[in-house]
N, C-alpha and C positions, 0 to 999 in steps of 0.2 A: 537166411538175410534177418537180421534183427534190426528193428527200428523203434523208434519213439512216436508215439501219438502225435506229437507235435512236430514231427519230422517235416521238413521242407519239400522232401520228395514223397509222392504218393507210391506206397509199396506196391499197390496193385498195378499202378502204371509201369513201374520199373520192372516188375516181375514180367510183365508182358514184353517189356523192352528186352529183357535179358534172354527170354525165350526165343525171341526173334533172331538173337544174335547166333544162339546154338541150341536148337530144339532137342539135342540129345543130352543137354544137362538138365538135371532136375534141380528146381529151386523151391525153397519153403519159406513163408512168412511167418515172422515170430514177433509179436508186440511186447516189447519191454514193458513189465518185468517178469515176464513168462520165460526168460531166457534159459533157466534151468530145465524147465519141462522141455523146451525144444531141444535142448542138447540131449536129453535122455530118450526123447521120441525119434531123434535124427542122430543117433550116436554114431553112425558110420559116415557124416558129413565129411567131405574132403576139405572144405573152406567155409569160413564163417566171414559174411559180408556185414560188418558193423556200420549202419548208419545212424547211430545215436550221437549226441551232441554233448551230454553232460560227462563230464570227467569220472564222476563216481560210477555210472553205468559203463563207460569204456573199461575201467579197472576191473569191475566185477566180470565183465565178460572176457577179458584179458586172462584172468586167473582160470576162468573155465577152460579157455583155449590152451593154456599151458598145461593143465592137468591131461588133457586128452591129446596133446601133441598136435593140435589142429591150426592151419594157418589163420591168423587174426588179420583180416584186411578191414582196416578203418577208413572212411573216406577222409577225415581230418583227425590226426592223431592229436589230442589234447593232454594226453599223459606226460609226465615230467620225465619219462624214460621210455626207451625202445629195446624191448627183449628180441630174441631170435624168432618168436613166434608172430611178433607183431609187424604189420606193414600199413603204409598210409598211401592212400590213392593222392591226396593233395600235399602240397607243399607243408613242411612244418613250420610252426610260428618262428622258429629260430631262423629259419631260411629266409621268412619274410622279412624279419627284423633286420638280417644281415643284408638284404636287398635295399631296404630303406636306408641303413647305413652307407650303402654304396652310393646311392644318390646324395645323401647329405655329404659324404666326403667329397663328391664330384664338384658341388657347388660351393663348398666350404662353409656349410651351415653347422653350427654347434650348439644352437639353442632353439627354443620354440615351445609351442604346447602340444602336447599328445593327448589326443581325446580317444578313449577305448571303451570296450564293454566291460571294464571291471577287471581286466588282465594288467592292471597297472604294475604288479608286483614282476610279473614275467616279463613285461615290455620293459620295465625299469632297469631290471637287472642287467639286461643285454645292451640297452642304450647307454646306461651309465658307465659301460665299459668304454664307450666312445666319447661321450661328454656328459658332464654332470649338471648342465645349465639348462636342461629340460623341466618344464612344468608338466604335471600329470593330472588329468581330469578323467576320472571313471564316471561314466554315464549309464546308470542304471536303467532299468526298464521302469517306464511311468514318469521319469524325471521330466521337469519342465525345462526343456532345453532353452527357451527363450529367455527364461529368468536366470540360466545358468550363463549365457552369453552376456547378459546385461550386467549381472552382478559379480561374475567370476573371471569370465574370460576376458572381458573388455578391459577391466583393471590392471590384468597381468600385462598389457601393453605387447603381446607377442606381434611380430610380423610374419612369422611362419607358423604354420599349423599342419598338423600330422594326424590323419584320421584314420583310426583302427575300429570301425564300426559296421553294423549291418546296413545294409543299403537305406532303409527307411529312416534310422536315426541319422545317418550322414546326409540324407536329403533335407531333413529339418534342419539340422545344424548349419548346412550350407545356406539355406535361406535365411537363418538368423545373422550369419556371418555378413551376407550382402546387405540385408537390411539395416544393420548398424553400420555399414560402410567400414568394415575391418578388413576387406579384400580389396582395397583401391590400389593405386599405383605404389609400388614398392613393397608389397606382400608377396607371400608365396602360400601353396597349401599342396600337400602331397596325400594321396589316398591309397589304401590298399585295395586289393581286388574286389572285396566285397563293397567297401565304401564307395568304390567308383561306378557301380552300375547305374546309379542315378546322378552323374555328377552334372550339375548345372552351372558351373563357374568356368568362364572362358580364362584360359591361362593355367588350369589346374593340371597337375601331374598325377598319373595313376600308374601303380607298379602291379603288373598282371603276370600271371604264369605263361611262359613262352608257349604259344599254341593256343592260347585262350583269349586272345585279344578281342575276339568278337563276340564273346558271350555276353549276353544282355542281362542275365540274372543269375544268381546263386545256384538256382535250378538247373538251368543250361550249362552252367559250370560244371555241377556235379554229374549231370546225365553224360556230357560229353567226356569227362574224364574218366567216369567208370566204364562208358562203351569202348574208349581206346583201349584201356587197360585189359578188360575181359576178353575183347576181341584178339588182341595180341597174346594175352596168355593161353587162350585155347588153340591159337595157332601154333604155339611152341609146345604143348603138352603132346607127348607121345604115348604115354602111358597113364592109366588112372590110379596114381598114387600120390600120396600126401608129399612123399619125398620129391617127387616130379614137380609138383605145385610150388614146394619150398625153392627148388633149385630156379625155377623159371621166374618167380618173384623176386628172387634176390637178384637175378640177371636185369628184370625190368626196372626194379626199384632200387636203384643203389643207395645204400645207406639207409635202406627201408623207406623211402620216400621217391617221390616223383623228381624229375629234374630240377636242379636248383637255378635254372635259367630262367630269367625274368625279361618282359619287355617293358619299356617305359613309353608310356602313351601321353600325349599333351592335347588338352581341349583347345582346338582353333577354330574359331568362327562356329562353334557348336558341334563340331565334329570331332572324332578321336582320330589322332594322327599318331602313328608310331614313330618317335623321334630317337629312340636308343635301345640297347639292350643291356642286361646285366649277365655276364658270364663269369662264373667263377669268382661273384662278389666283386666285379669291378664293371663299371658303367662306361660304356661308350656312347657317344650321341653323334648321329648322322644327319641331323635335320635341325634347322633353326627352331628355338623353343621361344614361345609367348607366354608372359606371365601375367597375373591380373592386372587389370587396367590397361590391358593393351600394351604392356611394357615389355621390352626386349632386354632391358638391362636387369641382370641377376639381382634379385632382392639380397640385401645385406643381412647377415645373421646377427642382428643387434636388436635394440628396443625399438618399438614402435615409434615412427617418426610423427610429430604433430607440428605443422606448418604454420608459422607465423610470419607476417611481413612488416615492414618498417620504412618509413621515409627519413632517412638520416644521412642524405647525400649532401652535396655542395652545390648543386645546378641552381641556376636561376635563369631561366629562358631568356630574360631581357635585362639582366643584371649581372653584377659581378658575383663570383662564388663566395659562399656563406660557410665558414668552417665550422661554426658553433654547433649546428646540427649534427655533423659527422662525428666530431669529438663527444658530444652528449650521447649520440648514438652507441658508443662504444658501451655505455651502460646495459644496454639492450643485449648485446653480445654477452656481457659478462654475466647477466642474469641467466640466459640460455646455458652457459657453461656451468654455473652453480647448480642448476636444476639436472643437467645431464650427468653431473657427478654423483648424484644419487644421495647426497647428505643433506639436502634442504628439508626432506620431508614430504616433497611436493613432486607429484608424478614421477615417482621413483622407478616405475617400470617403462617410462616413455623418454623419448628424446626430442628437445625443441630445436627446430631448425628455423633459422633467420632468413628471410630474403630481403634485400634492401632495394627500395624503388627510388632512383635517384631522378625525380620527375619534378623537382622544384623545392625551394626551401622557403623563401618568405614572399616569392612572387608567384601568383598563378597565371598560366597561359593554357587555355583550354585545348587548343589544338595541340601543344607539346604534351601536356599531361595526358590527354586521352590516348595518343599514338604510344606514349610511354607506358601506360598502364597495360593496353592491348598486348603489347609485345610479350609480356611475361604474365598474362592474366592469369593463369592457374597457379601462379606461385603466391597468391593472396592468402590463402590458408584460412585458418579458423579465426584469427583476430589481426588487427592492424594497428601499428603504432604511428600516429599522424606525424606531419612535418613539423618544423619548427615554429613556422610563422603562421599567425591566425588566419591571415588572407589565404594561404596555401591550403589549411586545412579545410576552410569553409569551401574553396574551391575544389578540392579534391573530392569532397563529399557530394558535389554537384556532378563530378565525372563519374563517381562510382554509381550514381542514380542513372545516369545515362547509359552505363555499360552495364546495368542489372547486376552490379555486384553488390551483395549483402554480407555484411559482417560486423562485429562490435569494433568500434575505434576508440582508441584510447591516446589521450595527449599528454605529453610530459612537460610542455612549455608554453601552450597557448593560453593567453589571458584575456581574450576578447570577451566581454560581458555578454554579447549576444549568444555566446556557445554556452551560456548557463542553462538556456531553455531545452528542457527535456522535450517539449511539444515540437519545437522547430527542429531539433536534431535528436531524434529518439534513440539512434545507434551509436551516440558519441557519449563520452564522459572523460574527465581529466583527473589526473592525481596532482595537478598543480593548481593553485588557488588562482581565481579570476585577478587579473593585475589590478582591476578596479577596486577589489577587496582589499588587495594589499595597499592601496593608496589610502583606502578609508581606514587602515589600520595605523598610518603613520601618525595622525594625531594622537592616538592612543600611547604610541611609543613617546612621542614627544612630551606628553603630560607626565608618562611615567619618569622622565628625565627631570621633571620639575619645570620645564619651559612653558610659558603661556601665550607668547606673543611670536608670531612668525611672519615671514613674507614668502611669496608664492609666485612662481613663473612656469606657466605651462605653454605648450606650443598650440596654435590655434587650427588644429585639425581635429577630426572626429575623436581620434585617441585621446588627444590633449583635453579637448572639452569633456569627454566622458570621466577621465581621471580627476580633472578639476572638480566636476560635479560631486563625486563620492567623497573626495577630499574635504570640500568645503562643507557637505552635510555632516561628516563625521566630526569636523572642526567644531560646528554649532553644538553637536551633542555632547562634545567632551570639554566645551568651555576653552576652545583654543582659539585665539584671535589672529585673523590674518589681518595685518595692519598696513600693508601697502595698498595704495589706491586700487580700484577695481580696473582703472584704465592701464595700470602698469604690470598687470597679471598675465598677460598672453603676448606670445612673440609667434610670428610666422614660423612654419617647420622648415627644416631642411636648409638652415642658414649655414654658410660658411664664414670665415672670419670677418670678410668685408661686410657681410650682411649683418652681423651682430653689431659691428660698428655702426651701421644706419640707425639701428635701435638703441643705441647707449642712452638716449634720453629716458627710455622705460627702465633701464638698470640705474640710472641716477635716481629715479623716484624711488625704486626699491632701496637705494642707500640712504636717501632722505628720510625712509620709514624708520631708521635706527634699528630695525630687527637684525640681530646677529644670527638667528637661526634662518636658514634659507631652505625651503623645499623646491627641488627642482623636479618638474614634470616634463623636462625636456630631454629628447634622445640624444644619444651619441651621435656625432661628436660635438654638436653645437654646445653641450655644456662646458667643454673645456675653452672654447672661444668665449663664452660668456664670463667664465672666471678669469681669463685674460683681461677682457674688457674691465671687469670689476677693478682689477690692478690699475688700469689705465686711468679710472675714474678716482683713483685715491685710497682704495682699501688695500690694508696690508695684513699681515699675519696675525690671525687672531680675531679680526673683524668679522669672519664668516664661519658658522658651522654648517655644512651643507649636507641635507638629507634627501635621499631618494629611495625608491623602493623597488623590488623584483627585478632588479637587474645589476649586474656587476659592473663597476666602474673600472676600465682598464685604461690607463693612461696611453695616450697617443705617443708613438716613437717616430723618430726621424725629424724632429723639430730643433730649431735652434736653440742654444742654451739660454737665451733671454726668454723665450717662450716658456722654456721649463721652469726658469726660475719665477715668472709671474704666475706659472700655474700653482707652483710649490707655495707661493706666498699666499695665495688665496684659497687654494684647495685642500688645505688640511686643518680639521679632518673632513673628509667626505664619509658620511655614515650610511650605509646601505643596510637593508635587511633582505633576507632570502630564506625560503623553506630550508629548514635544517636538513643536513646531509650526513651520510655515513655514520649512522646512529645504529645500536643494537647489533645483534648477530649477523643479520642479513647486511647491515652496512659494513660490518668488518669484512665480511667475505666479498662484498662489492669492490671494495676498495683494494683488497689483496688482490682480486682477479684482474682488475683493471689495470693496476700498477704492474702486475707480472706481464700482462700481455701488450699494454700500450704504454708503458712507462708513465710520464707524467702528463699523457694527453689525456686529461679529464677536465671537467668543469661542473659548475653546480647542476646544470641539466642532467649529467651524467646518472645521477642518483634517482632523478624523476623517471628517466627512461628505464633504469633499472627495475623500480616499483611497477612501471606501466606492464611490462612482462610479467611480473609476478601476479599482478592483478588478474590478468587472464589465466595464468598457471593455476591459482589458487582456485577459480571458478571450474576449470576443466577438471582438476583434481576432484573438486566436490561432485561434479556431474558423473564421471566415470566410476566412482566408488559408489554411486547410489543408482547405478544403471541407466541414468538419464542419456538421452540422445545428444551427445556434446556437439554434434555436428550441426546442429539447429541453432542457427545465428540469433534467433530472437530468444530462444530459451537461455543460450549462452550469455546474451546481454543482459537478461533478467537476473541471472545468477550473479553476475558481476558486480552489479549495483548493491547486492547484498552481501558482499565479501568484506571481512574485516581483518586484517592482519598488521603485523608490525614490521614494515620494511626498512629500507635504506634511509628514508625520510621521515621515519616514524610511524605513528599509526595511520593507516589508510582506510578511511571510510567515505563513501559516495554518498552525498546527502540525499534523503529520500525526495522525490519529486524534482529534483535537479541534476544536473551533470556535473555539478562541482563537488570537490572534495571538501569534507567536513573540516573546520578551521584545525590548522595545525601549527606547530611551534616554529619559530623563526630563530635563524642565526643571525647576530648582528656583525657586520664587517665595518671596519674603519682603515684607514691609510695612514701610514707615517712615512717619514723620510728614513730610509737606510743610511748606512755609513758611507755609500757612494752616490748620495743624494737622489736615489731613486725612489719613487712612489710605491710603497708596497701595502698589498691589503692583507689584513689579519683578522682573525676572529675574536671579538672582545666578549661576546656573552650570548644570552639567549633571551628571546623575547617571546612569552606564552600568554597570548591574549585570553585564554580561557582559565588562566591559572590564578589563584589568589595572589601570587607572587609574580607580578607582570615581567619584571626585568631582574634578570640574574647576570651580574657582570662577573666574568671568569678571568679577564685579563683587563688591567686598569686601561682606560681609553686616554691615548696621549694626544693632548690638544696642541694647538699652534705655538704655544710658547715652550712646549716640552714638559710641561706639568700634566698632572691627571686630575687637577681640579676644575670641576665642571663651570664654564663662564656663565655669566647671566645672558638671558635671552635678548637684551637690549644693548647696544652699544652706548658708551657714555659719549653724549653730544650736547650741544647748547639748545637743542630744540627741546620743547615741552611735549610736542606731539609728534607722532611718528612722520611727520612731514613738514617741509619748512613753511615759515609763515608766508612766503611769497605764493604759496598755492592757496592759502585760504581766502574766502570770500563770503560776502553775506549772502545768504539764501533767501531771496525774497519770499519764495512759496513756503519755505518752512518757517519764516518769521510771521507770514499771514496766518499760518496754521496755529502758532503759538498765541498769537494775539486772540485768535477764535477761540482756542481751548481756554485760555486763562479768563477771558472776560465772559465766556460762555458759562464757565464754573461759578465765576462771580455772581452772575444774573441769577442762575438756578439756586444758588445758596442765598441771595436775598429773598428770592420768592419763598423759600423754605422756611427761612428764619421769621418772616413776616407771619406765615401761616402758624407756625408754632407759638408765636407771641400771642397772636389772636386767640388761637385754640385753647390753650393751656395756661399761658403765663401773663395774661393781662390782668395783674393783680397788684395790690400795693404792698408795702413793706412797712410794719409798725416802727416808728423812729425809737431810737434808743434814748431814754429820758433818764433812767436812773443809772448809779454808778454799778459797775460789774467787774468782778474779778476777772482777770485776762486769762484766756485760755490758748492753747496752741492753735485751736482753729482760728482764733482772732488774729494770731501772729501770721498764719498762713495767708489770711487776705491781705493783711498789710504788707507781706512780702511779694504778693502777685503784682502791687503797684508799682514796686520797685523794679522787678523783673520785666514787666510790660515796658517801662521806660525804655529799656536797652533793646527790647524786641521792635518797638516801633521806630527807634533810631535806626536800626539795621534795615527797615524797610524804606528808609528815606534815602536822600542823595549819598553820595559817596563820601565819606568823612576821611578818607586816607590822606587827601590834601592838607587837613589839619594835624592829625596824629595817628599813626599806624596802630600803636597800643590801645587807644581809645577805640578806634575801629574794631580791632580783635575783640575786646570784650563785647562791643555790640553784637558781632557776628556769632560769638559764641553762644549768647542767651537766644539768639533767634535761629540758630542752626544754619546760618548762612554759609553752607560748606565750601562753596568755591572761593571764597575769600579767607576760610580758615585754614583749608588743608589743601596741599597738592594731591588732589585725588586722582592718583595713579595706582596701577598695580591691584586694582579691585577695591580700593578703599570705599569708595563712593557706594559700590554695590554692596558692600558689608553693611553700610549705614541704612541703605535702602531696605535691605532685607530686615534689618533690625526694626525700623518704622512699620514695615508690613506687619511684622510679627507683633509689635505693640499695638497696633490696630486691631489685629485679630483679638488679642487679649482684653481690648477696651470693649469690643463688641460683646465678648463673653461677660465681662463683668456688669455691663449694661443690662443685658438679658437676665441675669440673675437677679438684679435689683428690680427691674421693671416688671418682671413676671412673678417675684416673690417665690423663688424656687426654694429659698431656704426655709420658708414657712410652709410650702406644699410639701416638702421632702424634708421634714425636721431630723430625721435619723441619718440622713446623708451627709457625711462630714465634709465632702467635697463642695456641696453648695454652701455649707455654713463657712467654711474657711474663704470660698471665693466672695461671699458677702462681707466679710471682715476686710479682705483685701480691696474690695471696691471703696470702702471708706477711705484706705490710705491712697489710693491711686486715682480715684475721680477726678479730683483737683488738679493733679499733676497731668494726667493723660489727656483729660477734656478741656483744661484751660490754659496751664503754662505750655503745652506742647501743642496748642492748636496752630499757631503760626508755624513752628518747624515742621509738624505733620503734612500740613497743606502745602507748603513750600516744596519738601521733598518730593511728594507725590507731582507736583506741577513740573518740577525738574526734569521729569522722564520725558516731556514734550519739549524741552528747549533743544531743538535742532535747527537752529536759524544760521549756521554756518556751514559750508561745504567746501569740498575740493574739486567738485564736478558739477553737473547740471541736473543729476537725477536726485530723487528723494534719497535713494540708497547711498548716494555720495555724501550725503550730510552727515555731521558726527555731533555726538552729545556735548553740550557745553561743559557739562560737569567732568566728562571723560572722553577727551578727544580720541582716544584708542577704541571708542566704540561707536561704530556706524549705525545710524538710525534706519528705522521702518524695514528692517529685515531680521529674520532669525530671532534672536534672544531679546532684542529690542521690542518686538511685536508682543512677546509674552509679557514683558515688564508693563509696558503700556496697558495692557488689558488688567493686569493686576492692580496698576494704579487708578483706572477707572473704578474698579469695584471698591478699591479702597476709599477713595473719595466718596462713593454713595453711601457705603456703610459708616463713615466716620463722621462726616460733617453734620447730618441730621441729628445723631445720637448727642454729638458734642454741644450742639445748640440747645437741646432739650435738657441734658444733664447738668448744664453749668448751673442754673438756678436750682434744679433739683437736690443737689448735693447739700447746698445750704439749708435746705428745708429738712434734711434728714439728720442734722446734727443738733442735738439737744443742749449741747454747751457752747455753741456758737451765738455771740451777741452781735457782732458787726455783719450785717447782711447787705449784698448789693441788690438794688432795685433790678427787678426782671428785664424791664425796658432798658435799662443801661446795658444789661449783658447782652441784649438782643442787638443794640446799636453798636456796641463794641465788636460784636462779632461780624456785623457788616462793613465796619470801618476796616477791620483787619483783612478781610477778604478781599477788598478793593485795593488796599495797600500791597498786598501780595501780588494780586494781578498786575498793577502797575511796577512793580518791582521786577517782575519776569519778563515784561513786555516793553513799556515805554522807557524804562531805565537804560535797557540794552540799546534802544535806538537814539533815543535824545535825552541824555541825562540832565540837561538844564530845564528842557520842558517836564521831566520827571519831578525835578525839585519844585517847581512852580506847583505842579497839581498836587503834589504831597502837601505842600504848605496850606494849599485850599481846602483839601480834605480835613487836614488836622484843624484848620481855623474852624470850620463848621463843627466839627467834633467837640472842640473847647467850648463853643457857644452853647452846645447841648449840655455839656457837663456843668456850666454855670447855671443854666436854666432849669434842668432837671437834676436834682442832687442825686448822684449815683449810688450812695449809700445810706443806710439809716443813722449812721455816725457821722456828724458834720465834719469832724476833722478829717476823715478818710475822704470824703467828697472833696473838701478844700484842697487836700494834697493831689488827688487824682487830677484835678483841673490844672493845678501849678506844675505837675509833671509832664503833662500834655504840652504845656506852654513852653517848658524848656526843651521839648522835642522840636518845636517850630523854631525857636531861637537857634539850636543847633543847625537845622536845615537852612535857615537864612544865612548864616555865616558860611556854611558849605557851599551854597550856590554862589555867594560873593567871592569865595576862594578859586572856584572853577571859573568865573568870569574873569578874574584877574590873571589866572595862569599861575598863581603861586599861593605861598600863605605868608604873607607879611606879618610882622610881630604885632602890629596893630590889630589884626583879625583875631589873633589869639588872645589879646588883651580884651577885645570887646566881648569875645565869646565869654571869658571867664567872668568879666564884669557883669554881663548880662545874667548869667547863671547866679551869681552872687546877689544881685538884685532880687531875682525872683525868689532865692532862698529866703532873704532877709524880709521881704514882705510876706512871705509864707509863715514865717515864725512869728512876725509881728502882729499879724491879723489873727493868727491861731490863739495867741495869748490873750488878745483883746476880745474875741468874737467867740470862739470855740472852746469851751472848758473841757478838759479830760474827763472822760466817763469810764475809763478802763483803769483798774489799779492792781497792784500786786502787793500783799501783806509782807511787811518786812518780818525777817526771821524764818518765814514760812520755808518749809522744805521745797527745794527747788523742784523736786520730781512732781509736785502738785501742779506747776505751770503746764506740764505736759500731759494732764489729765485729759484724756481724749477716749471719748466713749466711742469706741469703734463698733459697737453692737447696737443696732438699732433699738431705741427705747420705746415705750408706748407713743411717746409723743412724735417721734419720728415716723413711726408706722402710720400713726393717725394722718400725719401730713401727707405721706404718700398715698394713702387710700382716698384722700380729698383730690388730689392731682389726677392720679390714674386709677379710677374705680375697678375694683376686680382684677387688678393687674392688666388691663388692656390697655 
């Protein structure tokens, strides 16, 4: 008896065991590698019992036996051949493999994973003759089986496992397969006799040698086999000869091995049950078999199934069936088919199965849903695609919590904003954008078209209110103006045709707004009744461009031709946007698969359902290939949120910290009439909010007139404002606020002016006594008197009754914009922005001069050039622009007319398309306040400062005059913005009184150091009063008789004649220009401060403070 030191059987114990069988037989132990010595010592041995396991050892002993012609009895023959001297107690590996093949053939299994002890070649060569679809895994000693299961076995996706291992390795791998849930329902496992000694899997099949079914270990099996064989051999031996032993072994061991008959054992309830037998390589089953997962159905010989679920039915427990979810759900089935075909690169060794729960579509009923879910609870699987409606999706998550169901949920169509919260819905995410986010993108799209003014109508429910909120916020940010009144922006939900008619007055207000671009936040089918009613109210083809978001407009059918005609007249084009579909390689596969399986039954949801499945599939693929537990719903949910792939709808990424998809590209749809006058939807381009090129038009959009020319955003009507004059009324609260602001500014300005005069400019100017050569500075002072004449006239009564040309001249010099221009389409705001910019420049120039930055930083060219620029611009920005700048800043507050009862219903006098005290108007109001604070004090201070800084200026204004002129200008501006708008005649009277006192001041206090300029300043102001008197007379009469025009001209002529006469008699000229002198000398303008100018500045503002 030859054995190895590591032999599973104890040679001493076996020797005693053999001696008990026959005391007459002499046995000798020999530990390998002393086999040769044993042969020499016991050369007369009649039989060699070989208990070695190694092939090389068996081969060596076989050679020795053949040389000595001694029968060689192996327990398990692992040699690749059988000679005449070699016999095997155990069945051969080939016989065991054939028994396996008999089992596989019986169940129809042609693939699976074969785990073995390193016999891959021997097993594979024989199994491949049956099928070439097996995967082989050799598990060597010391291998980390858990790692092998996670990183190698699981990714293979096998449903059937065949184990050829020793009992210990088999036990470990069984535990690993159970822990990773690879042996659940739908799987199968077959073990050979050694692997089956420690079988712990209910439903496992074990192939054993017939008669050895009760062996509990390999040792028991060997002892029992050897005992039976030796006992039978001894009973048959009649003579003590080798020939006799050869003869009896040949008889007992046909084909040199034990019987090839096997039993099939099934583990049922933890017990071994013989369910069949394999005789001559054929399996016959005589008892029912149970497979893993307590399943009686024979597992399929295919890829491992990964179960997913979907809600894409048509049922609504208390409402009509909804087909859109079912049709969209075809995309999920198409995704499963693409994955199962194996060419997508995802889950190539697995098979996706979808189960549809038809438990509700858009309406949730807890009782109905819970019963529906419980009926097929085990079908939910690893992930779930939610229902079409947001209400049903939120309701289903409540049901899942009540039923203790946990798995990641992906939505293909839900847009409710509340679902964005990861904190509230941690197991939910969506590949579709929030519907509110879509509405917030509509203003971006409209601005990309070049439109700026729109009307809006939303339904007055939670969905409509939220949609309008996001839309209006985005409109403000994108400078899109909603011009229909607030009162005409909402309509009750779920209106039928008669219900829409009851609210036709709201639609009339939308029509009155003149907006051609109409944004509908109203759900189907009310939008069609609204379009029909627009027709009834007078709109025709081309009067509307309708935009909506995130839903397809499908015209109603079954209505009369008149209805269709009205709809076609007002509903072309309807522009919609929806997430792009059918893009990239997966998009092409999805379209092909859906078209081949379901024909034309697809919609825009289908692509999103497709990507929902692929989001789960990519996450599963990631986890399986890295050995993660993909059955853990929380881990799977986490991995899904980190996936990024290019699917049927483009790039799919879930936003961090949210349940929403990161912004995607959209497709633009529009409709047009086909040859049969049917309304057809077609793709016109792409809208990419994150791209530098927002809008890409691929097919020219056909508008109502059949052309591709984009219409304007406003219709041509007789209205100057987006509402008829009958809706406009005086807003008393707004007018009171305007009075308060204007006279408050005037009061504060008077206080500041008096303080500045008393603190810095209470000084006298030396009279001009000698003749001086006139300079450009002197010309500027003289020109100021003429320009201010027109500015004062514009602040007075309305002169349009006399002559519109004269009025236009006045308004131009004073920047009285509402009389000069039709301030529409943003013209007023362009001017406002220019004024704000100019005031900013003014402040910078004043700081450079007052702080002497050019002297403190002499090498800084910026300060030097700003100092030079200040000399040019200070008399213009600080003096000539004083009235226009203050007037424009106060125009921001002119909100004394309204179309409602609230402050936000009032509109700006300068731009009636701009509603007050909300959004952007508040921003401009704040900017206006800061502009007044920054500009007015500096203008008052720098008016006299400029003339002190000019060394070549001879004619100078008295600082007291400049201060008084400032106060008069501010008072006149305030009255112009307030009293004039309320009572024009009262304003004229107050204007005349103010100018009268101003003229008295001019005659009493000489405004200039040059008498001629003082004289003409007073006369010009007198002319302003004369204009005002005639204008008031014209207003009182109600017309402009020629006599008034004659009196006006006569009065102005008399003033001019008196002025020239008195000038010649009393005020000699002290300014001259040398004849023949180069004209350029006249423009000698020292724009850099000389010593005298710097000295003057230092006296006024010591140390630049």
